[in-house]
C-alpha positions as CSV (number, residue, x, y, z in Angstrom):
1,M,-7.8,6.1,-2.8
2,R,-7.7,8.7,-5.4
3,P,-10.8,9.4,-7.4
4,A,-10.7,9.3,-11.2
5,V,-12.0,12.8,-11.2
6,P,-10.9,15.3,-8.6
7,G,-13.6,15.5,-5.9
8,G,-15.4,12.5,-7.4
9,F,-16.1,9.0,-6.6
10,T,-13.4,6.5,-5.6
11,P,-13.7,2.7,-6.1
12,D,-14.6,2.5,-2.4
13,D,-17.9,4.5,-3.3
14,I,-18.7,1.8,-5.8
15,T,-20.3,-1.4,-4.6
16,I,-18.1,-4.4,-5.7
17,D,-19.3,-7.9,-5.1
18,T,-16.6,-10.2,-6.1
19,T,-18.4,-13.3,-5.1
20,A,-21.5,-12.6,-7.2
21,A,-19.3,-10.9,-9.9
22,I,-21.3,-7.7,-10.1
23,V,-20.4,-4.0,-9.7
24,T,-22.9,-1.2,-8.9
25,C,-22.0,2.4,-9.4
26,P,-23.4,5.2,-7.1
27,A,-26.1,6.0,-9.7
28,G,-27.3,2.4,-9.3
29,H,-26.1,1.1,-12.7
30,T,-25.0,-2.6,-12.4
31,V,-22.6,-4.4,-14.6
32,A,-21.0,-7.9,-14.7
33,L,-17.5,-8.4,-13.5
34,S,-15.3,-10.2,-16.2
35,D,-13.5,-13.4,-15.5
36,P,-10.0,-13.2,-14.2
37,S,-7.5,-12.7,-17.1
38,G,-3.9,-11.8,-17.7
39,Q,-0.8,-12.5,-15.8
40,H,-2.2,-10.7,-12.7
41,Q,-5.7,-12.3,-12.8
42,Q,-7.4,-8.9,-12.9
43,R,-11.1,-8.5,-13.5
44,K,-12.8,-5.6,-15.3
45,A,-16.1,-3.9,-15.0
46,S,-17.0,-1.7,-17.8
47,F,-19.9,0.6,-17.6
48,G,-19.6,1.9,-21.1
49,D,-22.9,3.2,-22.6
50,L,-24.5,3.4,-19.1
51,C,-22.3,6.4,-18.3
52,T,-23.5,8.4,-21.5
53,E,-26.7,9.8,-19.9
54,C,-25.8,9.3,-16.3
55,P,-26.3,12.4,-14.0
56,L,-23.3,11.5,-11.9
57,R,-20.9,11.1,-14.9
58,E,-19.0,14.3,-14.1
59,Q,-18.2,13.0,-10.6
60,C,-17.3,9.5,-11.9
61,T,-15.3,9.7,-15.0
62,R,-13.9,11.7,-17.9
63,A,-13.4,8.7,-20.2
64,K,-15.4,8.9,-23.5
65,A,-16.1,5.2,-23.3
66,G,-17.4,5.3,-19.7
67,R,-15.9,4.2,-16.5
68,I,-13.9,1.0,-16.5
69,L,-12.8,-0.5,-13.1
70,T,-10.0,-2.9,-12.7
71,I,-10.4,-5.3,-9.8
72,R,-7.3,-7.1,-8.6
73,P,-7.2,-10.6,-7.0
74,H,-7.0,-9.3,-3.4
75,H,-9.5,-6.5,-3.8
76,D,-11.8,-7.8,-0.8
77,L,-8.8,-8.1,1.6
78,Q,-7.4,-4.6,0.5
79,A,-10.9,-3.0,1.0
80,A,-11.2,-4.5,4.5
81,A,-7.8,-3.2,5.3
82,R,-8.6,0.4,4.2
83,H,-11.9,0.2,6.2
84,Q,-10.0,-0.9,9.3
85,A,-7.5,1.8,8.8
86,A,-10.3,4.4,8.6
87,T,-12.4,3.2,11.4
88,D,-10.4,1.2,14.0
89,P,-8.9,3.4,16.8
90,D,-6.5,0.8,17.9
91,W,-5.1,0.3,14.4
92,Q,-4.8,4.1,14.0
93,A,-2.9,4.3,17.4
94,D,-0.5,1.5,16.3
95,Y,0.1,3.2,12.9
96,R,0.8,6.6,14.6
97,R,3.2,4.8,17.1
98,W,5.1,2.7,14.6
99,R,5.2,4.7,11.3
100,P,7.8,7.3,12.4
101,P,10.5,4.8,13.4
102,V,9.9,2.7,10.3
103,E,10.1,5.8,8.0
104,R,13.3,6.8,9.9
105,A,14.8,3.4,9.4
106,V,14.0,3.4,5.7
107,A,15.5,6.9,5.4
108,W,18.7,5.7,7.1
109,L,18.9,2.7,4.7
110,V,18.8,4.7,1.6
111,H,20.9,7.7,2.8
112,H,24.1,8.5,0.9
113,G,23.1,7.2,-2.5
114,N,21.9,3.8,-1.2
115,R,18.6,4.0,-3.0
116,K,20.0,2.0,-6.0
117,L,21.4,-1.5,-6.0
118,R,25.1,-1.8,-6.4
119,Y,25.6,-5.3,-7.7
120,R,24.4,-7.6,-10.3
121,G,22.4,-10.6,-9.0
122,T,20.2,-11.2,-6.0
123,I,22.7,-13.0,-3.8
124,K,25.2,-10.1,-3.8
125,N,22.5,-7.5,-3.3
126,D,20.9,-9.4,-0.5
127,T,24.3,-9.7,1.2
128,W,24.8,-5.9,0.8
129,L,21.4,-5.2,2.2
130,H,21.8,-7.4,5.2
131,T,25.3,-5.9,5.8
132,R,24.0,-2.3,5.6
133,A,21.1,-3.1,7.9
134,A,23.4,-4.8,10.4
135,A,25.7,-1.7,10.4
136,L,22.8,0.6,10.9
137,N,21.5,-1.5,13.8
138,L,24.9,-1.6,15.3
139,R,25.2,2.2,15.0
140,R,21.8,2.6,16.6
141,L,22.8,0.3,19.6
142,I,26.1,2.2,20.1
143,N,24.0,5.5,20.2
144,L,21.8,3.8,22.8
145,G,24.8,3.0,24.9
146,L,26.1,-0.4,23.8
147,T,29.5,-1.0,25.5
148,H,32.0,-3.9,25.7
149,I,33.1,-4.4,29.2
150,D,35.1,-7.4,30.5
151,G,34.5,-9.4,27.3
152,A,30.7,-9.0,27.4
153,W,28.4,-6.5,25.6
154,H,26.1,-4.3,27.8
155,L,23.3,-1.9,26.9
156,D,22.8,1.0,29.3
157,P,19.3,0.5,30.6
158,A,18.9,4.3,31.3
159,T,19.1,5.0,27.5
160,T,16.7,2.4,26.2
């Protein structure tokens, strides 16, 4: 997560208790979390005047009105996922193992100007995406040694 001020505090440095609806900053100031509102059911914590004389203000915010945090509905789940990503060696190993092939597949998918949708409507674009993915998968299988012998498809086990 990026801090509001370079080198400052991130939302992970702030204690957010969504169950009790309170937020505590690193300086120990506690404010209430608003009720969910808007289309996305976001909640806000506004520190306002508490930031005026705070000794940690320079590390927390540049806003004249003080720090305002926006908490989204899945905050607890996202915070737990960030914690797992930072501390779980098994998760990190899986991420290192699977990220390069996924990034490569996405790069293949958007290659040659395919970053933009070609058609109007979800059905045509969904068909196009599935066709493109199928063509890329077929190309990958051919590169791995897929052959058609005596009416049957075979994949060379030495190349997989």
